[in-house]
C-alpha positions as CSV (number, residue, x, y, z in Angstrom):
1,M,96.6,155.8,119.1
2,N,94.3,158.8,118.4
3,G,91.0,156.9,118.5
4,L,89.0,159.5,116.6
5,Q,85.3,158.8,116.8
6,P,82.6,159.1,114.2
7,G,81.3,162.7,114.1
8,H,84.6,164.2,115.3
9,A,85.7,167.2,113.3
10,V,89.2,167.4,112.0
11,G,89.7,170.7,110.2
12,P,86.9,170.9,107.6
13,Y,86.4,167.1,107.7
14,R,84.0,165.0,109.8
15,I,85.1,161.4,110.7
16,L,82.7,158.7,109.5
17,G,84.6,155.7,110.9
18,P,87.8,153.8,111.0
19,L,89.4,152.1,107.9
20,G,92.6,150.6,109.5
21,R,95.8,151.3,111.3
22,G,99.5,150.5,111.3
23,G,102.5,151.2,113.3
24,M,102.7,154.9,112.6
25,A,99.1,155.9,111.6
26,E,95.4,155.4,111.7
27,V,93.2,155.8,108.6
28,Y,89.6,157.0,108.7
29,R,86.8,157.5,106.3
30,A,85.9,161.2,106.4
31,V,83.8,163.7,104.5
32,R,84.4,167.4,104.0
33,E,81.5,169.4,105.5
34,G,79.0,170.4,102.9
35,E,80.2,167.7,100.4
36,S,79.3,164.1,99.8
37,N,82.6,162.6,98.5
38,E,84.4,160.5,101.0
39,I,88.1,160.7,101.5
40,A,90.6,158.7,103.5
41,L,92.2,160.7,106.4
42,K,95.6,159.3,107.5
43,V,96.4,160.5,111.0
44,F,100.0,159.9,112.2
45,S,100.2,158.7,115.8
46,V,103.6,160.3,116.4
47,Q,104.2,163.6,118.2
48,R,105.1,166.5,116.0
49,D,108.1,167.3,118.2
50,N,109.7,164.0,117.1
51,V,112.1,165.3,114.5
52,E,112.8,162.0,112.7
53,L,109.1,161.1,112.3
54,T,108.2,164.6,111.2
55,R,110.9,164.3,108.6
56,R,109.4,161.0,107.4
57,F,105.9,162.6,107.3
58,R,107.2,165.4,105.1
59,R,109.0,163.0,102.9
60,E,105.9,160.8,102.4
61,M,104.0,164.0,101.4
62,Q,106.6,164.9,98.8
63,I,106.8,161.4,97.4
64,H,103.0,161.1,97.1
65,A,102.8,164.5,95.4
66,G,105.1,163.4,92.6
67,M,103.4,160.1,91.9
68,T,100.4,159.3,89.6
69,H,99.0,155.9,88.9
70,P,95.5,154.5,88.8
71,H,96.2,152.2,91.8
72,L,97.8,154.8,94.1
73,V,95.9,157.2,96.3
74,R,96.4,160.9,95.7
75,V,97.2,163.3,98.4
76,L,94.6,166.1,98.4
77,E,96.2,168.1,101.2
78,S,98.1,167.8,104.4
79,G,97.9,169.5,107.7
80,H,98.3,169.6,111.4
81,E,95.8,170.1,114.2
82,G,97.2,170.3,117.6
83,E,99.6,167.4,117.9
84,L,98.2,165.5,115.0
85,S,99.8,165.3,111.5
86,M,97.5,164.3,108.7
87,L,97.2,163.5,105.1
88,F,93.9,163.9,103.3
89,L,93.8,161.2,100.5
90,K,91.6,160.8,97.4
91,K,88.1,159.5,97.5
92,V,87.6,156.2,99.2
93,S,86.2,153.6,96.7
């Protein structure tokens, strides 16, 4: 797993701490530099050169983008940093 530590910068976000993890990803509390609203940062633990898992990542982004419901998180943006693939999700409650 990635094991990002509090204070680590990922793009414009700073890791505050872990929220959880599953078979394909870890989720962290994070905050955009200069802002106070927390988000959830989902970091996929798979290598970007894995074609099947990259396809699944893109599909998850597309599915999330088309869904709205009060009980679903909203994808704010997605990106890559080095070998990491990430989803930046709506404010953590």
